[in-house]
Rosetta silent file (secondary structure, phi, psi, omega in degrees, C-alpha in Angstrom):
SEQUENCE: MMRSLFVLLFLAACAGPQVAVNRKADFSKIHRIAVTSFSGGGGEAAADTLAQDLLFRGADVVERNRLDSVLRERNLSAEGILDPATIKQVGKILGVDALIVGTVTNYSPGQSYLVYSGGAGTIIGATVTPIQGRTVYSQGPAVGVPGSDVVTSAASVGLVARMVDVETGSILWSARMTYEGFDIDSAMSAVSGSFADSLVPIWPSLHSIK
SCORE:     score description
SCORE:     0.000 S_00000001
   1 L     0.000  -45.347 -178.368   -6.409   22.074  -39.206 S_00000001
   2 H   -64.327  -42.585 -179.139   -3.424   20.578  -37.364 S_00000001
   3 H   -64.240  -37.185  177.773   -5.401   19.979  -34.159 S_00000001
   4 H   -63.429  -38.926  178.850   -8.149   18.242  -36.191 S_00000001
   5 H   -62.360  -42.091 -179.223   -5.514   16.017  -37.757 S_00000001
   6 H   -67.129  -34.999  176.184   -4.187   15.004  -34.354 S_00000001
   7 H   -59.402  -43.888  179.375   -7.687   14.148  -33.153 S_00000001
   8 H   -64.277  -39.415  179.260   -8.011   11.770  -36.101 S_00000001
   9 H   -64.344  -41.263  178.831   -4.619   10.255  -35.369 S_00000001
  10 H   -64.549  -41.788  179.177   -5.577    9.649  -31.741 S_00000001
  11 H   -61.660  -38.296 -179.815   -8.849    8.036  -32.778 S_00000001
  12 H   -66.388  -28.268 -176.884   -6.986    5.748  -35.138 S_00000001
  13 L   -90.399    1.998 -170.854   -4.681    4.688  -32.281 S_00000001
  14 L  -114.073   42.285  176.729   -7.513    4.008  -29.838 S_00000001
  15 L   -66.576  158.045 -177.681   -8.999    0.729  -30.986 S_00000001
  16 L   -70.620  176.145 -177.120  -10.659   -1.388  -28.325 S_00000001
  17 L   -73.457  155.513  169.300   -9.000   -4.261  -26.461 S_00000001
  18 E   -87.395  119.045 -172.049   -8.352   -7.726  -27.848 S_00000001
  19 E  -121.131  137.340  173.461  -10.426   -9.985  -25.608 S_00000001
  20 E  -124.912  135.034 -178.240  -10.521  -13.762  -25.201 S_00000001
  21 E  -125.213  133.817  175.378  -13.166  -15.523  -23.073 S_00000001
  22 L   -69.326  117.468 -175.643  -13.187  -19.118  -21.886 S_00000001
  23 L   -65.442  -20.769 -179.970  -16.369  -20.579  -23.361 S_00000001
  24 L   -89.795   -3.416 -175.714  -16.705  -22.962  -20.415 S_00000001
  25 L   -72.144  138.962  175.048  -16.530  -20.170  -17.841 S_00000001
  26 L  -112.909   94.421 -175.190  -19.546  -19.503  -15.616 S_00000001
  27 H   -71.989  -12.477  177.173  -19.188  -15.881  -14.557 S_00000001
  28 H   -68.989  -16.155  178.713  -22.333  -16.088  -12.421 S_00000001
  29 H   -89.341   -6.439 -179.560  -20.189  -17.964   -9.886 S_00000001
  30 L   -92.679  106.395 -177.044  -17.708  -15.087   -9.631 S_00000001
  31 L  -109.100  -29.316 -177.051  -18.869  -12.925   -6.724 S_00000001
  32 E  -142.069  138.229 -177.698  -15.669  -11.517   -5.271 S_00000001
  33 E  -133.481  167.259  171.251  -12.264  -10.890   -6.829 S_00000001
  34 E  -130.533  146.487  178.954   -8.802   -9.563   -6.035 S_00000001
  35 E  -114.304  117.685  179.742   -6.508   -7.646   -8.381 S_00000001
  36 L   -80.002  160.398  172.011   -2.788   -8.291   -8.015 S_00000001
  37 L   -62.234  132.616  177.552   -0.087   -5.726   -8.737 S_00000001
  38 L   -72.865  149.534  173.475    0.777   -5.943  -12.419 S_00000001
  39 E   -79.116  153.938 -179.126    4.352   -6.766  -13.340 S_00000001
  40 L    98.083  168.121  179.692    6.354   -4.080  -15.126 S_00000001
  41 L   -60.485  135.702 -178.703    6.692   -0.336  -14.678 S_00000001
  42 L    76.562   15.633 -174.948    3.541    1.318  -13.373 S_00000001
  43 H   -64.508  -38.559  179.254    2.178   -2.056  -12.246 S_00000001
  44 H   -67.335  -41.207  178.365    0.709   -0.851   -8.953 S_00000001
  45 H   -63.967  -38.855  179.523   -1.052    2.045  -10.670 S_00000001
  46 H   -63.265  -44.062  179.647   -2.452   -0.331  -13.294 S_00000001
  47 H   -64.995  -43.651 -179.257   -3.865   -2.665  -10.611 S_00000001
  48 H   -64.907  -40.351 -179.217   -5.356    0.193   -8.599 S_00000001
  49 H   -66.224  -43.285  179.203   -6.935    1.763  -11.677 S_00000001
  50 H   -66.457  -41.398  177.812   -8.498   -1.504  -12.818 S_00000001
  51 H   -59.254  -42.585  179.387   -9.780   -2.268   -9.309 S_00000001
  52 H   -64.812  -42.717  179.943  -11.414    1.160   -9.181 S_00000001
  53 H   -64.618  -35.478  177.045  -13.013    0.748  -12.607 S_00000001
  54 H   -69.887  -38.517  176.095  -14.424   -2.630  -11.588 S_00000001
  55 H   -60.651  -42.998  178.551  -15.779   -1.138   -8.363 S_00000001
  56 H   -56.351  -31.082 -175.858  -17.500    1.587  -10.375 S_00000001
  57 L   -97.106    9.369  171.986  -19.281   -1.162  -12.294 S_00000001
  58 L   101.450    4.298 -179.209  -20.438   -3.047   -9.202 S_00000001
  59 L   -73.807  149.935  172.965  -17.709   -5.635   -8.572 S_00000001
  60 E   -95.208  106.865 -172.582  -16.809   -6.738   -5.052 S_00000001
  61 E  -116.015  129.105  177.437  -13.038   -6.215   -4.979 S_00000001
  62 L   -71.635  140.094  175.901  -10.715   -7.101   -2.091 S_00000001
  63 L   -55.840  129.517 -174.264   -8.376   -4.333   -0.944 S_00000001
  64 H   -62.740  -31.283  179.065   -5.059   -4.909   -2.726 S_00000001
  65 H   -60.862  -33.449  177.623   -3.054   -4.367    0.468 S_00000001
  66 H   -66.222  -43.356  177.819   -4.716   -7.463    1.945 S_00000001
  67 H   -63.613  -45.791 -179.567   -3.670   -9.533   -1.055 S_00000001
  68 H   -60.481  -37.032  179.207   -0.139   -8.133   -0.956 S_00000001
  69 H   -64.144  -43.224  178.229    0.062   -8.977    2.755 S_00000001
  70 H   -62.941  -41.527 -179.829   -0.936  -12.601    2.085 S_00000001
  71 H   -65.793  -40.298  179.191    1.641  -12.862   -0.709 S_00000001
  72 H   -64.560  -41.249 -179.667    4.387  -11.422    1.500 S_00000001
  73 H   -60.191  -30.601 -178.537    3.567  -13.857    4.303 S_00000001
  74 L  -103.433   10.312  177.565    4.078  -16.718    1.841 S_00000001
  75 L    54.401   46.689 -178.043    7.071  -15.114    0.128 S_00000001
  76 L  -115.925  153.413  171.115    5.234  -15.031   -3.191 S_00000001
  77 L  -103.834  172.451  177.860    5.187  -12.641   -6.134 S_00000001
  78 L   -61.071  -31.078  178.319    2.195  -11.909   -8.358 S_00000001
  79 L   -73.020  -40.144 -177.854    3.709  -14.347  -10.878 S_00000001
  80 H   -67.523  -19.952 -178.279    4.237  -17.080   -8.289 S_00000001
  81 H   -67.223  -16.986 -175.279    0.603  -16.959   -7.235 S_00000001
  82 H   -77.101   -4.000  171.372   -0.427  -18.726  -10.449 S_00000001
  83 L   -60.138  129.491 -173.757    0.667  -22.097   -9.115 S_00000001
  84 H   -52.794  -44.133 -179.397   -2.658  -24.057   -8.919 S_00000001
  85 H   -67.640  -39.673 -178.312   -2.241  -25.086   -5.273 S_00000001
  86 H   -68.727  -45.271 -177.382   -1.137  -21.616   -4.211 S_00000001
  87 H   -64.090  -33.972  178.084   -3.875  -19.725   -6.026 S_00000001
  88 H   -68.205  -41.247  179.682   -6.485  -21.996   -4.447 S_00000001
  89 H   -65.602  -46.375  179.049   -5.035  -21.413   -0.983 S_00000001
  90 H   -62.726  -38.401  178.545   -4.856  -17.638   -1.439 S_00000001
  91 H   -60.625  -40.885  179.784   -8.405  -17.652   -2.778 S_00000001
  92 H   -68.499  -40.706 -179.286   -9.680  -19.374    0.367 S_00000001
  93 H   -62.150  -42.655 -176.351   -7.809  -17.017    2.689 S_00000001
  94 H   -88.152  -13.068 -177.679   -9.197  -13.925    0.967 S_00000001
  95 L    69.312   38.841 -179.946  -12.632  -15.387    0.234 S_00000001
  96 L  -113.905  155.202  179.701  -12.394  -14.615   -3.486 S_00000001
  97 L   -96.171  -21.125 -177.985  -13.579  -16.596   -6.485 S_00000001
  98 E  -153.911  155.659  174.376  -11.068  -15.218   -8.992 S_00000001
  99 E  -119.018  144.597  171.778   -7.862  -13.223   -9.236 S_00000001
 100 E  -108.745  122.399  178.400   -6.920  -10.713  -11.889 S_00000001
 101 E  -119.462  159.826 -177.952   -3.235  -10.705  -12.774 S_00000001
 102 E  -168.500  176.412 -179.153   -1.492   -8.709  -15.452 S_00000001
 103 E  -136.436  137.795  171.434    1.550   -7.161  -17.060 S_00000001
 104 E   -88.756  109.687 -177.037    2.366   -3.613  -18.108 S_00000001
 105 E   -89.350  -19.082 -178.831    3.825   -4.114  -21.586 S_00000001
 106 E  -151.427  126.666  179.702    4.301   -0.430  -22.367 S_00000001
 107 E  -143.499   89.288 -172.987    4.643    2.550  -20.012 S_00000001
 108 E  -125.480   99.633  178.056    5.894    5.621  -21.871 S_00000001
 109 L   -61.488  152.608  175.499    5.130    9.081  -20.449 S_00000001
 110 L   -69.957  153.606  178.625    4.705   11.933  -22.919 S_00000001
 111 L  -130.336  143.602  179.912    7.605   14.313  -23.470 S_00000001
 112 E  -106.040  145.165 -179.422    7.585   17.957  -24.516 S_00000001
 113 E  -132.821  141.008  174.483   10.048   19.595  -26.908 S_00000001
 114 E   -96.635  115.738  179.906   10.669   23.228  -27.763 S_00000001
 115 E  -103.548  129.834 -176.320   11.053   23.589  -31.530 S_00000001
 116 E  -124.393  125.705 -177.094   12.588   26.849  -32.776 S_00000001
 117 L   -89.690  -18.856 -178.560   12.547   27.928  -36.395 S_00000001
 118 L    83.495   -4.025 -179.826   14.752   30.967  -36.003 S_00000001
 119 L   -96.566 -176.072 -177.872   12.247   33.112  -37.915 S_00000001
 120 L   -82.512  -23.537 -176.942    9.929   35.880  -36.840 S_00000001
 121 L  -101.835  176.142  177.828    6.761   33.784  -37.025 S_00000001
 122 L   -85.996  171.822 -178.283    5.579   30.640  -35.343 S_00000001
 123 L  -123.142   34.639 -178.809    5.755   27.184  -36.900 S_00000001
 124 L   -57.275  -35.087 -177.575    2.398   25.789  -35.809 S_00000001
 125 L   -83.185    2.721 -177.981    1.709   24.717  -39.370 S_00000001
 126 L   -69.669  155.401  177.901    5.000   22.842  -39.737 S_00000001
 127 L   -74.809  129.121  179.325    5.002   19.110  -40.377 S_00000001
 128 L  -117.898  129.957 -177.227    5.515   17.126  -37.178 S_00000001
 129 L  -105.122  156.168  179.297    6.485   13.463  -37.328 S_00000001
 130 L   -58.908  142.995  177.050    5.955   10.740  -34.694 S_00000001
 131 E  -104.481  119.465 -178.063    8.664   10.442  -32.052 S_00000001
 132 L    52.561   40.746  175.074    9.616    6.804  -31.331 S_00000001
 133 L    80.782    5.222 -177.224    6.428    5.655  -33.017 S_00000001
 134 E  -108.017  151.220  176.647    4.128    7.878  -30.967 S_00000001
 135 L   -65.924  145.878  174.355    1.764   10.604  -32.095 S_00000001
 136 E  -124.057  154.055  179.334    2.864   14.187  -31.451 S_00000001
 137 E  -143.328  155.324 -177.006    0.773   17.320  -31.210 S_00000001
 138 E   -91.266  137.699  174.636    1.382   21.045  -31.060 S_00000001
 139 L  -105.492    5.852  179.731    0.648   23.144  -27.984 S_00000001
 140 L    92.467  178.852 -176.570    1.383   26.412  -29.758 S_00000001
 141 L   -69.958  149.262  174.004    4.273   28.841  -29.368 S_00000001
 142 L   -71.250  140.370 -178.241    6.207   29.180  -26.121 S_00000001
 143 L   -60.992  125.615  176.826    5.396   32.430  -24.319 S_00000001
 144 L    78.334    9.992  179.856    7.896   35.120  -25.184 S_00000001
 145 L  -123.981   90.154  179.123    9.774   32.992  -27.730 S_00000001
 146 L   -60.207  145.671  177.689    8.958   34.095  -31.297 S_00000001
 147 L    73.896   21.141 -178.042    9.311   31.447  -33.962 S_00000001
 148 E  -116.671  164.533  173.704    8.858   28.595  -31.485 S_00000001
 149 E  -149.929  132.881  175.797    6.428   25.743  -31.015 S_00000001
 150 E   -91.593  117.266 -177.487    5.999   23.435  -28.025 S_00000001
 151 E  -112.995  131.269 -177.864    5.524   19.889  -29.345 S_00000001
 152 E  -120.196  132.285  174.610    4.458   17.046  -27.064 S_00000001
 153 E   -84.261  145.231 -178.759    4.643   13.324  -27.768 S_00000001
 154 L   -68.061  146.953  170.825    1.665   11.268  -26.627 S_00000001
 155 E   -77.249  149.862 -177.376    1.903    9.074  -23.545 S_00000001
 156 E  -134.862  133.126  178.120    1.464    5.381  -24.273 S_00000001
 157 E  -131.082  133.163  174.555    0.287    2.551  -22.019 S_00000001
 158 E  -125.361  130.688 -179.062   -0.024   -1.138  -22.882 S_00000001
 159 E  -130.591  147.044  168.141   -1.610   -3.698  -20.531 S_00000001
 160 E  -125.432  130.324 -179.245   -2.330   -7.415  -20.581 S_00000001
 161 E  -134.080  150.341  178.667   -4.733   -8.776  -17.934 S_00000001
 162 E  -138.182  139.324  171.652   -6.163  -12.203  -17.084 S_00000001
 163 E  -101.357  125.069 -174.879   -8.935  -13.335  -14.729 S_00000001
 164 E  -117.399  130.147  176.478   -8.064  -16.700  -13.165 S_00000001
 165 E   -70.542  124.507 -175.822  -10.484  -19.056  -11.391 S_00000001
 166 L   -71.850  -23.480 -178.900   -9.010  -19.802   -7.937 S_00000001
 167 L   -78.667  -43.002 -173.754  -10.572  -23.281   -7.803 S_00000001
 168 L  -105.045  -19.893 -174.520   -9.417  -24.615  -11.158 S_00000001
 169 L    78.038    3.523 -179.022   -6.574  -22.273  -12.121 S_00000001
 170 L   -76.185  144.971  173.759   -8.255  -21.808  -15.504 S_00000001
 171 E   -79.196  122.695 -178.598   -8.094  -18.480  -17.300 S_00000001
 172 E   -90.598  -35.354 -174.678  -11.653  -17.170  -17.566 S_00000001
 173 E  -152.997  143.054  176.851  -10.973  -13.933  -19.435 S_00000001
 174 E  -143.666  143.633 -179.960   -7.969  -12.262  -20.977 S_00000001
 175 E  -147.172  149.677  174.656   -7.492   -8.862  -22.608 S_00000001
 176 E  -141.463  146.947 -178.151   -4.697   -6.769  -24.062 S_00000001
 177 E  -165.076  144.236  171.604   -4.638   -3.202  -25.288 S_00000001
 178 E  -122.302  138.231 -174.078   -2.271   -0.313  -26.013 S_00000001
 179 E  -140.302  139.642  172.869   -3.511    3.260  -25.917 S_00000001
 180 E  -102.303  131.697  177.921   -2.059    6.693  -26.598 S_00000001
 181 E  -135.143  176.074 -179.883   -3.277    9.568  -24.438 S_00000001
 182 L   -72.195  -22.721  174.608   -2.298   13.109  -23.615 S_00000001
 183 L  -150.984  172.746 -176.884   -0.739   11.858  -20.352 S_00000001
 184 H   -61.732  -43.000 -177.148   -0.082    8.582  -18.524 S_00000001
 185 H   -60.751  -45.031 -178.140   -3.158    8.852  -16.298 S_00000001
 186 H   -68.881  -36.714  178.251   -5.582    9.288  -19.191 S_00000001
 187 H   -66.975  -43.854  178.975   -3.948    6.483  -21.194 S_00000001
 188 H   -62.900  -43.016 -179.659   -4.008    4.114  -18.198 S_00000001
 189 H   -64.492  -37.311 -179.568   -7.646    4.979  -17.451 S_00000001
 190 H   -64.678  -43.524  179.746   -8.654    4.389  -21.070 S_00000001
 191 H   -67.869  -47.310 -178.852   -7.161    0.886  -21.126 S_00000001
 192 H   -61.334  -44.025  179.005   -8.480   -0.040  -17.693 S_00000001
 193 H   -63.523  -37.037  178.189  -11.971    1.262  -18.463 S_00000001
 194 H   -66.980  -38.254  176.634  -12.040   -0.676  -21.726 S_00000001
 195 H   -61.334  -48.655 -179.081  -11.063   -3.863  -19.883 S_00000001
 196 H   -61.805  -41.575  179.258  -13.857   -3.373  -17.343 S_00000001
 197 H   -62.463  -34.433 -179.015  -16.381   -2.609  -20.096 S_00000001
 198 H   -68.495  -20.348  179.188  -15.454   -5.830  -21.900 S_00000001
 199 H   -86.649  -20.935 -176.022  -16.463   -7.778  -18.779 S_00000001
 200 L   -56.425  -46.252 -177.130  -19.894   -6.156  -18.404 S_00000001
 201 L   -68.704  -19.138 -173.862  -21.711   -8.305  -21.026 S_00000001
 202 L  -112.362  -12.936 -176.701  -20.381  -11.592  -19.609 S_00000001
 203 L  -115.701  106.120 -173.958  -20.174  -11.008  -15.845 S_00000001
 204 L   -58.674  -22.626 -179.176  -23.624  -10.597  -14.204 S_00000001
 205 L   -69.955  -16.600 -174.677  -22.129   -8.794  -11.183 S_00000001
 206 L  -100.698  159.556  173.862  -21.226   -5.802  -13.348 S_00000001
 207 L  -138.947  155.264 -179.777  -23.277   -3.035  -14.902 S_00000001
 208 L   -74.699  146.306  176.613  -22.481   -0.445  -17.528 S_00000001
 209 L  -109.356    6.277 -179.270  -21.661    3.104  -16.426 S_00000001
 210 L   -88.259    0.000    0.000  -22.182    4.622  -19.877 S_00000001
């Protein structure tokens, strides 16, 4: 019963991304892109995960190390690249039509706790409340510890991403999403995959993998 309840709680916390699309954007002109390191904790992992998900769906993505090298040569950060003149110059050097930039708004790994009731039985059926606003779930009693329960808080990842046209500096697409998963990797993958899926209907270069 408790595990079923947690499944429902996770489903409730896993709504899709909030997406905004520039109505004037022509995605048929976007053939090659680069994904910058996201700002915030876990930013490199977020960029790598999104780049991989876009590759899975058919996008032509420049190796991030090449982009980072260009930024270092010009003493720029991922935020500084958004200057219109700079983004156009970087776009020409890399041969890309758009850049994806983003921010990690939430990066909270799950944590495990040993709960001990002091009694002879386990407390799997006990009421467990969210820790710091996150869902928690029971993993059952600790081995060799009667009257215990290992409780784990869900990992949480929040991302905001934008696709920027290198010629005009206009934002073509923007998305934000927060997701709770059993660990950081699964939460990050869920957000990144949802972002990539939201681009499939509007970007002819992509295809669905579902």
